[in-house]
ZAMARDO-227971 format. One record per residue (C-alpha): residue in one letter; x, y, z. Coordinates in steps of 0.001 Angstrom, whole numbers, plus 500000, padded with zeros to 6 digits. Layout:
% residues N
<atom><code>A</code><xx>X</xx><yy>Y</yy><zz>Z</zz></atom>
...
//
This chain:
% residues 82
<atom><code>X</code><xx>537557</xx><yy>171654</yy><zz>129257</zz></atom>
<atom><code>X</code><xx>538565</xx><yy>174878</yy><zz>131420</zz></atom>
<atom><code>X</code><xx>538939</xx><yy>173949</yy><zz>135425</zz></atom>
<atom><code>X</code><xx>536823</xx><yy>176759</yy><zz>135978</zz></atom>
<atom><code>X</code><xx>533942</xx><yy>175306</yy><zz>133938</zz></atom>
<atom><code>X</code><xx>531815</xx><yy>172800</yy><zz>135217</zz></atom>
<atom><code>X</code><xx>528873</xx><yy>170936</yy><zz>132660</zz></atom>
<atom><code>X</code><xx>526053</xx><yy>170662</yy><zz>134103</zz></atom>
<atom><code>X</code><xx>522177</xx><yy>168892</yy><zz>132628</zz></atom>
<atom><code>X</code><xx>519146</xx><yy>170605</yy><zz>134329</zz></atom>
<atom><code>X</code><xx>516869</xx><yy>167669</yy><zz>135104</zz></atom>
<atom><code>X</code><xx>512973</xx><yy>168085</yy><zz>135406</zz></atom>
<atom><code>X</code><xx>510912</xx><yy>165217</yy><zz>136374</zz></atom>
<atom><code>X</code><xx>507099</xx><yy>165135</yy><zz>137030</zz></atom>
<atom><code>X</code><xx>505391</xx><yy>162347</yy><zz>139263</zz></atom>
<atom><code>X</code><xx>502079</xx><yy>161476</yy><zz>139742</zz></atom>
<atom><code>X</code><xx>499460</xx><yy>162589</yy><zz>142314</zz></atom>
<atom><code>X</code><xx>502150</xx><yy>165414</yy><zz>142911</zz></atom>
<atom><code>X</code><xx>501323</xx><yy>169559</yy><zz>142391</zz></atom>
<atom><code>X</code><xx>505380</xx><yy>170148</yy><zz>142051</zz></atom>
<atom><code>X</code><xx>507811</xx><yy>168752</yy><zz>139624</zz></atom>
<atom><code>X</code><xx>511227</xx><yy>167593</yy><zz>141027</zz></atom>
<atom><code>X</code><xx>513946</xx><yy>169697</yy><zz>139659</zz></atom>
<atom><code>X</code><xx>517419</xx><yy>169835</yy><zz>139805</zz></atom>
<atom><code>X</code><xx>521186</xx><yy>169705</yy><zz>138139</zz></atom>
<atom><code>X</code><xx>523010</xx><yy>166882</yy><zz>137697</zz></atom>
<atom><code>X</code><xx>526866</xx><yy>166614</yy><zz>136510</zz></atom>
<atom><code>X</code><xx>525780</xx><yy>163361</yy><zz>134531</zz></atom>
<atom><code>X</code><xx>525729</xx><yy>164089</yy><zz>130626</zz></atom>
<atom><code>X</code><xx>522408</xx><yy>163902</yy><zz>128982</zz></atom>
<atom><code>X</code><xx>523118</xx><yy>161058</yy><zz>127240</zz></atom>
<atom><code>X</code><xx>524159</xx><yy>159378</yy><zz>130749</zz></atom>
<atom><code>X</code><xx>520688</xx><yy>160208</yy><zz>131905</zz></atom>
<atom><code>X</code><xx>518870</xx><yy>159670</yy><zz>129613</zz></atom>
<atom><code>X</code><xx>520257</xx><yy>155986</yy><zz>129578</zz></atom>
<atom><code>X</code><xx>519526</xx><yy>155713</yy><zz>133483</zz></atom>
<atom><code>X</code><xx>515780</xx><yy>156526</yy><zz>132751</zz></atom>
<atom><code>X</code><xx>515522</xx><yy>153865</yy><zz>129752</zz></atom>
<atom><code>X</code><xx>517455</xx><yy>151190</yy><zz>131475</zz></atom>
<atom><code>X</code><xx>515713</xx><yy>151446</yy><zz>134725</zz></atom>
<atom><code>X</code><xx>511986</xx><yy>151300</yy><zz>132662</zz></atom>
<atom><code>X</code><xx>512951</xx><yy>148928</yy><zz>130296</zz></atom>
<atom><code>X</code><xx>513785</xx><yy>146813</yy><zz>133378</zz></atom>
<atom><code>X</code><xx>510551</xx><yy>147070</yy><zz>135089</zz></atom>
<atom><code>X</code><xx>512618</xx><yy>148575</yy><zz>138201</zz></atom>
<atom><code>X</code><xx>510883</xx><yy>150082</yy><zz>140714</zz></atom>
<atom><code>X</code><xx>512761</xx><yy>153093</yy><zz>141113</zz></atom>
<atom><code>X</code><xx>515366</xx><yy>155261</yy><zz>139451</zz></atom>
<atom><code>X</code><xx>518242</xx><yy>156943</yy><zz>141334</zz></atom>
<atom><code>X</code><xx>519538</xx><yy>160851</yy><zz>140666</zz></atom>
<atom><code>X</code><xx>522327</xx><yy>162982</yy><zz>142531</zz></atom>
<atom><code>X</code><xx>522620</xx><yy>166233</yy><zz>141998</zz></atom>
<atom><code>X</code><xx>525729</xx><yy>168854</yy><zz>141832</zz></atom>
<atom><code>X</code><xx>525346</xx><yy>169272</yy><zz>145415</zz></atom>
<atom><code>X</code><xx>525786</xx><yy>165728</yy><zz>146340</zz></atom>
<atom><code>X</code><xx>521861</xx><yy>165200</yy><zz>147628</zz></atom>
<atom><code>X</code><xx>520671</xx><yy>161524</yy><zz>146119</zz></atom>
<atom><code>X</code><xx>516568</xx><yy>161527</yy><zz>144584</zz></atom>
<atom><code>X</code><xx>515130</xx><yy>157688</yy><zz>144865</zz></atom>
<atom><code>X</code><xx>512241</xx><yy>158025</yy><zz>142394</zz></atom>
<atom><code>X</code><xx>509727</xx><yy>155359</yy><zz>141741</zz></atom>
<atom><code>X</code><xx>509114</xx><yy>154575</yy><zz>138222</zz></atom>
<atom><code>X</code><xx>505145</xx><yy>153297</yy><zz>138430</zz></atom>
<atom><code>X</code><xx>504602</xx><yy>157400</yy><zz>139399</zz></atom>
<atom><code>X</code><xx>507374</xx><yy>158881</yy><zz>136952</zz></atom>
<atom><code>X</code><xx>504279</xx><yy>161151</yy><zz>134946</zz></atom>
<atom><code>X</code><xx>507682</xx><yy>162964</yy><zz>132135</zz></atom>
<atom><code>X</code><xx>511047</xx><yy>163780</yy><zz>132498</zz></atom>
<atom><code>X</code><xx>512891</xx><yy>166594</yy><zz>130918</zz></atom>
<atom><code>X</code><xx>516198</xx><yy>166373</yy><zz>130756</zz></atom>
<atom><code>X</code><xx>517882</xx><yy>169718</yy><zz>129372</zz></atom>
<atom><code>X</code><xx>520711</xx><yy>170555</yy><zz>127387</zz></atom>
<atom><code>X</code><xx>524695</xx><yy>170034</yy><zz>128591</zz></atom>
<atom><code>X</code><xx>525712</xx><yy>173946</yy><zz>129657</zz></atom>
<atom><code>X</code><xx>529076</xx><yy>175003</yy><zz>130631</zz></atom>
<atom><code>X</code><xx>528543</xx><yy>176971</yy><zz>134057</zz></atom>
<atom><code>X</code><xx>531753</xx><yy>179198</yy><zz>135278</zz></atom>
<atom><code>X</code><xx>532283</xx><yy>178346</yy><zz>138961</zz></atom>
<atom><code>X</code><xx>535022</xx><yy>181019</yy><zz>140859</zz></atom>
<atom><code>X</code><xx>535038</xx><yy>184970</yy><zz>139489</zz></atom>
<atom><code>X</code><xx>535270</xx><yy>185956</yy><zz>136509</zz></atom>
<atom><code>X</code><xx>537513</xx><yy>189287</yy><zz>136390</zz></atom>
//
């Protein structure tokens, strides 16, 4: 991977009784995000935690999750392109 590119994955999470969904980009791979979600659900954990590319942390209660959409990994250019 080139230093001027970063891999990001878009994540969308639907939460029960909420009009809007939670949407953010993660620097983790799609497989890592999926694995984190599966482990939390299988272990009946009360919440799952995500961090976006800006460093924000999201704590989502697993009981309220209605859907999770994990996008494909995309290469995003960082900086200026001449």
